[in-house]
N, C-alpha and C positions, 0 to 999 in steps of 0.2 A: 145139762155140758158141766162141766165141772170147769172151772176157771185155775191156767196152772201155778203153783206158787210162783210167791215172787221169788227171783234168786238175787245174793247180794249184792251184785252188776246193777238190779232193778231198782233195790232197796235204796242203795248210793245215787243214782239217779235222781231219785223223784226230792233230794236235798239240797237247798238253794245256799250255795256254799257263802262264805263270809270273807269277804277280802282278806288276807295272810294280815295288814297291816293292823287290822279291828280285833285279828287273833295277839296279837304282840304285842298292845296294847293291854290288853288282862294281863300280861307276864310284866308289866310295868318298863316295854320297851320300846324307843320312840322309833316310826317308820325310818329313821334314817340311822339306826342303828343295824336294822337287816338288810341281808343280800339277799332282794327278790328273782324268785326262779319261777317268773308268769304272776299271776294274780294269790295263786291259793299255797302256793312253796315259800322256806324261805330259807338261807342259811343264819344260823345264829352269833354272835358274837363272842368270841372268847373271853374278852376284856370283862364277860358280865360273870364270870364264874367267880361265887363269893363263898372262901372258905369257913367264915365265921358263920353264915348262914347254915352251910352244911353241918357245919358239926353239932347246932340244933335244929335242926328238921327230920322228919320223920317218912324213914324210908319203907317202903311197901315189897316183898317179894312174892310175886306171883309164881308157883309150881305145880307140881303137878302128881299123878298115880303115873306107874311107867304104859308110855303109851302104848295102844290100840290100835286096830283100823277102822274102827269106832270114833276117832276123834276125841278128843279131854275138854280143847276151846279153849286154852290157858292165853291168849291175845281175845279170844271175847271178851273173856273173866274180867282180864286189867282194865279191857277200857268200859266197859259195862261198870265195874267198881269203881273209875275215873268218875265216870259220869256222874254216880250216886252221891261218892263225896262231895263234888261239887253244889252238888243237888241241898244236899246237907249245911249247904255253907264253909264246905271247908274247900280251900285255895287249893286242886288238886293237877294234877302233872302228869299224865302217860307218858311213858318211857320206852319205846319198844326198838325193835332189832327189825333190819329193813331186809326185805322175800328177798330172796335169790331167783333168777328164774332158771333153775333148774326146776324146783319142786314148780312153780308157776306151770311153764309149759309140762311135765310129765306127771306127777300121781297128787302129787298133796293139794295141788293150788295156790293160792296168794296168802299171804300173810297180814291182813288189813284187821281182821277181824269176823263177825258173820253177822245180820239179821240186821239189828236197829245197835249195836254195837261196834261199829267198825268208823277210823279212819279214813281221813279223806284228803286229798280224790285220792278214790279207791284206783282206776285205771293206772296213774303215773306213778302211784307207788308201788304198784307190781309190774310197773315195767323196768324204764331206764329212770326214773326222777330223775335225781339231779346228779347222775354220773358217779356216785361215789365208788360204785361197782366195779365201774369199768376204768373208775382211773386204778383203783389197785389191780386189776388185772396187766394194765400198762405196764405201773411199776414192778409189777410181781417179773412179766417177761421180760423188760428190759435187763433186768438181774440178769434169767435167764441166758439173756442172749451175750450178756457180757460176760459170763463163764465162760462158754463156747467159744468166742471170741478169743477171751486168751488162752485157751488150751489148744486153739488153733496157729494163733500169730509167730513170731516166730522173735516178734519185738515183745518186751515189757511182761513175756513170759514169764506166770510165775510159779511153774512147771507143776502145775493141780494133773492128780492123779485122775483122770477121768472117772475109776471105778469107783472112786469114793465121794462122785457126786450122789446126792439123793436128790436134790434142789429139779423139780419137771416144773414145766408150764403149766401155764391156768386158763378155763375159759369157765362163763357163767353156764354153760350147759350141763343136762345130763347126757353123757357119748362114752356109754361103759368099750367102744371100739376103739377108745385115748386111752385106756387105765394102761398099756403096755405098749409101751411104741419102742423100733431103732431109726434113733437120729444121725443126721449125718453123712447121710449115702450121697451119693453121686460125684464121686472120685474127689479128688484133693482140694479143689478148691470148695467144696460145701462144705467142710467142716471132717471133726474125726469122726467114725460111727460108735454110736456107746447107745447103751440100752436105755431108755427115759418113761416120758408120756406127761399125761397132764390130771390136772386135778382141776375140782370143780373150785371158780373162785375162793367161794365161805369157805373152802379149804386153806387158805394161802395162810404162808405165817404173818406175809403183813396184813392180812385182815385183822389176825392175834393181834399184831402188834399196835397197828392202829386204836384198834378196841382196849388197849391199853395203857396207851400213850399220856403223856400228859399234858405237852402243848408239844410246839413245833420244832424246840431244843431235843425234847426229851423222844421225839421220834427219828430225828437223822439220827441218835445213836444208838436207838434198838437196832433201824435198819441197816446199822453197821457190822451189830455185832450177831446176821445172823452169816448162820454157820454152813460153809461150801460143803467142806469136804477133806481134804488131805492132799500136801506134795508126795512126788514120788519119794523123797526121804522123808516121811511122814511128818509135816510140818503141816498144823493146824492153818486153813486158808478163811477167813471172814469175807464181809460182804465191804469192810470196809481198805480190805487189800488190793480192790479190784475200785477204789475210791466210787463206788455208787451210788452211796447214804444219801449225796448231793442233789442229782438229778433223782432221785426217788421221793425226794420228799417235796422234791419242786412240782414231779407231778401231781403228791399226793395233797399241798397245802389246800385246799377248796375242798379237799372231801372230809381233811379233819376236822371239818365247821361242823356239827349237826344243824338238820333238817325239824323248821317249824313246821310243822301242818296242823289238824283243823281236826276234835272229834263230829260224827252227825251232830251233838247236839250244841257245836261251836264253844267246845273247852280247846284247851288247847296239846298239843302233843308233838313228843321231842321222837323220830323217830331217825337210827344211825346207825350204819355199819350192825354185824354181829355172825362170824361163824357158826360152825353149826356143832348142838354140842356134842355128838356121837364122837368128837376129833377134835375137839379145838372146846375153849370155856362157853362156849353158846350164850353169850350174851350182847348187849348194846354196850355199845366205848364209855370207861372211865367216863369222858367228858360229858358225854350225853348226861347221862346219871346226874352227874354235878351240877351242868344245865339246870337240870328240874330241879331240886333241891335248893340251886341258891334263887331262883325263881318262882319259888312256890309251897308254900306251907306242907304240905304232903307230895308226896313221889311216889306212884305205883311202876314197877317195873316187872321184868318177868323173864325167867331163864328157861334154856329151851329144853324139851322131853322132860323126862322125870325128876325128880326130887337130887335120886341118884347123877343124873349126869350133870346139868345146868346148875342146879340149886347149890348142889357140893361144890362143882365149879367158879360159880360164884362169889362163893364165902371162902372159898379155902384160897381160891388167887386170886381173883379182882379185889374182894372187900378188903385183902391183909395188903394187897402193891395197894390199895387207891383209901385205907382210910375210912372204910364205908361201915357202915352195922344198922342192918334194915330194923327193925322194932318187930314188925309181925311175918311169918311167911302164911299165904292164902293158900292153901291145897288144895285146888281144883281135882275135883273126881265125879264120874257119870256113873249110873249105872248102868250103862250101857256097858263102859269099859269093865266095872266089877265083875259084870256077869262073864263078858268074858274071858278072865283070868279065874272065873268058877268055873272055867269049862265051856259054855255055852258056847255052838258055833257062831259064827258072823250072821252069818242070815236067820238066824232067832233072838235077838238081843230086842226087839223091839215086842216079844211076846214076853209077860211076865214070869218070872220065873224066880223065887227070892231064893229055894234052893243053889243054884248058880252064883247069887249073888251074896250069900251068906257065903260058898265056896271062894269066891274073890277078892270078900272083907282082907285079909290079909296084905295082901300087897297094900292096901290105903295105909293101916297100920305100920307098916314095917314103914312106908314111908314120915308117915309122924313122929314115929321114933327115932328116924334119921334128924328130922327139926330139933326135938329135942335135945338132942346130942350134942348140936350147935348152941343149946340153953336161947334158942329163940322159940316164943310163942307159936304154934300153928291154930290157922285156924280154916278149919272145914270148909269149901263152895261147894255143894253139889250144881251143877253146872246144869240145868234142867232142860229133856226133852219133851218132844207131846207124849212121847209113847212112857214113860215112869208113869206109876201110878203111886198112891197111899200109902201101901203097906211097906213096898220097896224103898221108899225114901221114911216109913218107918225104922226100918233095919239099921242104917245110916247115923239117924237119928238116935237110936237105942246107942251104937256104937260109940257117937259121941261122947253121949252124956255118963256113959259106962269109963271113959278115957279123961273123964274130965275136960274136954274144948271145946272149943265154940264150936256151932257149924249155920250155917244159912243155906236157904234155896238162894241160886242166884237164876234169874230169868232176863241177862241182859238183852240176849240173842230176840228175844220176843219184845221186851218192853225197854232198852234200851235204859236209860241211869235209873227211871222207875221200878225194873225190876230187879234191882242191887242194891236196895235201897238197904234191907236188911241185914247182908252181907256187910255194909257198909259200915252200918251201925253199931254187928259185930268185932268189927277192924278196927274201928276209932276204937270200946270199949276197950281191946285188947292193948293197944297204945298207950291209953291213957291207965289202964293197970300199971305200967313199968315191971312188967314181969321180965323181958326179956334183955338177956346181958350179953349178948356177941361173943363166943369163943370159938377158934377155929378149932379141928379135929386136929392139926400136927402141927409143928414149928417146923419150918424149912429149914434148919441145920440138921433136922435129923439125916439117916441116913435113909440113900433112893428104894434101897429093898420096904423100908423100914415103911413109908411115906405110902407104900403100894400096900401094904400087906394092910395099913390105918385101915383104908378107905377100902380096900378087898372086903376085909371083915367087918368092918364095924358099919360100912354104909351096904355093903355089898349083900354081906350075909356070907360071904364064902366061910370055908373048914380053913383053906388055906393057899397058898399061889405057887405055882410052878414057871419058872423061868430058861426059854427056850434054849436051844445053844446060842442065837443072833443075838442073845436078850444078854447072857451073859456076858459078852463079849464088847454090847454099847456099855454095858458098866463099868469095864474096865476103862472104853476111851472114855467116861461121860468123867469116871474119876482125875484120867488126866490131863483133861483140859479143866480140871480144877471148876466145876458144874453141878458137881453133887450136891449144893446149898438150895438150889433150882427146886421150886413146889413143880408136882406131880397132872397131868391134866391125860385119867387115861381115856385112851381111844376105846369105845366098846360099846355092843348093841346097844341102841334103846329099848327094845322090844323086851327084855328083858333083867329083871335086877344083877343076873347071872352075866358072861359072855355069850351063852347059848340060845338063841332067841324065840328057839322052843319051849324054855323052862318059862312058863308063867304064871303067874299068883306070886307065892313068898317063898322058895327057891328055897333049899338046903342043903348042907352036905356035900355043896360043888366044890372044885377047883375052878379058879382064875390060873387062865394059862396066858403069859405076855409071852409074845413072839419076841420081839423085839423093840427096843425103845426110842425114839427118834430123837433129835435134838434143837430147839426152837430157842436157842441162846437169846436171840433178838428180839422175840416176844417175852421172856423169861421165862421158859419152863421149860420141861422135859414131857414127851406125850409115848408110855407104854402102850403098844398096840395089842388089846386082849384079838383071841378069836379069829374070825373072818372079815375083819373092818377092812374097807376101804374107803379112799377118798374121788372118786367119781363114779356117781350114780349110773345106772343104767333108765333108760327109759322103760314103762310097760308098755302091754302091747296096744293096748288104745290110750296114748299119751293125753294129756289134756288137750295140748295145741291142736289135736284132730274139733273142737268145739270151741276154736276162739279164730274168732274174725272180723272185720271192720267194713262198714259201707261207705259207698262214696260220698255220703255227708264227714262221715268220720266216726260214726257211732262205735265203739265197741264193743261186741259180742260175746259171752263163752267166758268169761275171765271168774272164777271164784275163788 
């Protein structure tokens, strides 16, 4: 009789957690400095951010090829790399995003790594954690309520034209039925009827604002800058016109502080916020990254989805905004994913297929080229799976040799830090060689059209960009509002370098279609929306929630 393989949750439960006060000591923090959330979670003090240490620190960005249903494992690689760096005597902290409940109960599962490269306590982090998402949800919905209240009220009415309000409400659940709804029904006492809907909490502009805010003062200013719509006489209205920013910031005061937890090997891990990379900047907060760099010699962080999404936005928006500069990009890839990009069906990815692998290599090559366009040294991490064979691995090794790019197998899932030692050594070598000199892809003061076309052509590989009628109207509004100097945060499918999820590998000769451009003046960027992107995911036929349960002793099962 064969024994069922251990799940990530099974593995996590076998670890004896270290009190969070001891983890804090590894970062030079006194127990009195942290705010405890039970025995194994804590909030970190913003006063410990040290600009001098940040300027001399070593930031490592983990990215990946275009995602596939087979999974790439950026978080697992990030954690395993951090464990291995500490094994090499390099004081290292991994800084990650918080999981959204939508994917946890939907199709993707949690976001705490896997196997023997996880952050703990796994159940807490994947569920309500320290309440950060809940605080963002409440602050966002407070603003939405204030908008509708002002539209309804006869006193202090700003004259907002309901037809111009794009702000929806948010909730941290995948629920396609709430994408488009009509609110205000039920008579004159229930508001003004208008079309609206719900986005998932990770898609809230307030999530993006929290991730870019430098402190409480900056947070309040950004919240006040949230664009609401226009009055009937075409005057722009912002959240500050509703006097909303003070109450919203009050709800968010604790959520602004990053969270300290631990890895399976007892090393520090900071986890804080994070919007999805296909619709926003897709990284943890500026505050969390700066905290990691202030308290450690090396900081490993990740950006969501492929390099074309999370990493591009990390570099062009977050790094420019916060004055950060990664010294290495770890490009995560898997044999399985490359075979999928080469045309192999999902059901056959564990079967050796060198031909499909070779056909899929251009996707990896394009992402490596993109990293080099930012003048940052890439290191390829082959995230190892049991089905990989030596001939397939050699194909990637040969590509790396041809391109003169460092490469290493990463077996952090099966072996933890020990399995990522080779990768850690290659990363340290790349940093010590000092070849990276980060340069953003565009200047913020360029025209909006130029910024979009630069990303589309240089990063995605598009031939041209077409702007729909709504997008052209939005461009005029952006100019009229004086917001043309903001960076662009393109909303695009994560499944392809193009805006068509069916175009795998390295598509060429395509047109990027921009249907509209949303204004996120509070976050400080513009959002060109391409293809069929949406901000409220749906659940699959068999959501992950079907397997999640809790027994009478409080033991959770089924989390992945």
